C-alpha positions as semicolon CSV with decimal commas, in nm:
position;residue;x (nm);y (nm);z (nm)
1;M;1,737;-2,319;-15,253
2;N;1,955;-2,626;-15,210
3;K;1,985;-2,740;-14,845
4;S;2,362;-2,768;-14,870
5;L;2,401;-2,418;-15,010
6;L;2,169;-2,269;-14,749
7;L;2,350;-2,451;-14,471
8;G;2,685;-2,333;-14,601
9;L;2,569;-1,973;-14,621
10;L;2,428;-1,976;-14,270
11;L;2,732;-2,144;-14,122
12;S;2,982;-1,910;-14,283
13;L;2,902;-1,648;-14,019
14;I;2,824;-1,884;-13,735
15;F;3,170;-2,029;-13,678
16;A;3,306;-1,680;-13,610
17;G;3,078;-1,665;-13,305
18;S;3,093;-2,032;-13,208
19;A;3,268;-1,949;-12,881
20;L;2,931;-1,825;-12,756
21;A;2,755;-2,133;-12,626
22;D;2,380;-2,166;-12,673
23;D;2,126;-2,444;-12,694
24;H;2,078;-2,412;-13,072
25;S;2,345;-2,657;-13,183
26;Y;2,293;-2,927;-13,442
27;Q;2,489;-3,223;-13,575
28;V;2,542;-3,392;-13,908
29;T;2,714;-3,731;-13,928
30;G;2,840;-3,920;-14,231
31;P;3,134;-3,998;-14,455
32;V;3,341;-3,705;-14,582
33;L;3,304;-3,642;-14,956
34;S;3,544;-3,346;-14,979
35;V;3,757;-3,124;-14,757
36;S;3,900;-2,777;-14,819
37;D;4,030;-2,490;-14,608
38;T;3,682;-2,333;-14,616
39;S;3,438;-2,626;-14,615
40;I;3,367;-2,992;-14,541
41;T;3,113;-3,189;-14,745
42;V;2,948;-3,490;-14,579
43;Q;2,707;-3,747;-14,727
44;K;2,386;-3,741;-14,519
45;G;2,147;-4,000;-14,655
46;K;2,117;-3,927;-15,027
47;D;2,219;-3,560;-14,993
48;P;2,562;-3,399;-14,970
49;W;2,579;-3,139;-14,689
50;T;2,845;-2,869;-14,715
51;V;2,945;-2,697;-14,393
52;S;3,165;-2,387;-14,393
53;R;3,476;-2,382;-14,178
54;E;3,751;-2,140;-14,076
55;A;4,115;-2,181;-13,979
56;G;4,006;-2,184;-13,614
57;T;3,753;-2,468;-13,653
58;K;3,854;-2,741;-13,406
59;V;3,923;-3,075;-13,576
60;T;3,998;-3,386;-13,372
61;G;4,154;-3,673;-13,566
62;D;4,264;-3,716;-13,929
63;L;4,011;-3,530;-14,143
64;K;4,019;-3,670;-14,497
65;V;3,787;-3,795;-14,770
66;G;3,621;-4,121;-14,662
67;S;3,650;-4,055;-14,287
68;K;3,326;-4,080;-14,089
69;V;3,272;-3,755;-13,900
70;T;3,023;-3,584;-13,674
71;I;3,009;-3,208;-13,728
72;T;2,851;-2,988;-13,463
73;Y;2,727;-2,655;-13,596
74;H;2,509;-2,358;-13,501
75;M;2,261;-2,159;-13,707
76;T;2,190;-1,793;-13,651
77;A;1,995;-1,540;-13,852
78;D;2,197;-1,305;-14,069
79;T;1,906;-1,077;-14,155
80;V;1,534;-1,067;-14,079
81;T;1,285;-0,881;-14,298
82;V;0,938;-0,834;-14,153
83;K;0,656;-0,775;-14,397
84;P;0,353;-0,572;-14,288
85;A;0,037;-0,763;-14,205
86;K;-0,241;-0,745;-14,464
C-alpha cells in the first residue's frame, strides 16, 4: 500500500482525537503540493505525503501551494486483528 494513502487513512481518524496529548506524535516537513478542505499534500524527499485534515485543524500562517510547512500528526490503530499462533 502506498505510504501516502496509508498515512491519509490513519490520520483521518486521528485528528478527531488530537486534543488528547500523547508521546506518539510525528512530523513531516516540506513544500506544499496541494491543499484542500480535507487534506494537505507535502513533498517529502521524492515522495508526496498526503495528510488528512478537518475544519478544526489548526493552521498558523498562509497555507498555500509552494509554502514550506511542518505538519505534526498522530497515528493510532483503527482496528487490530490477532491471528492464532501456529
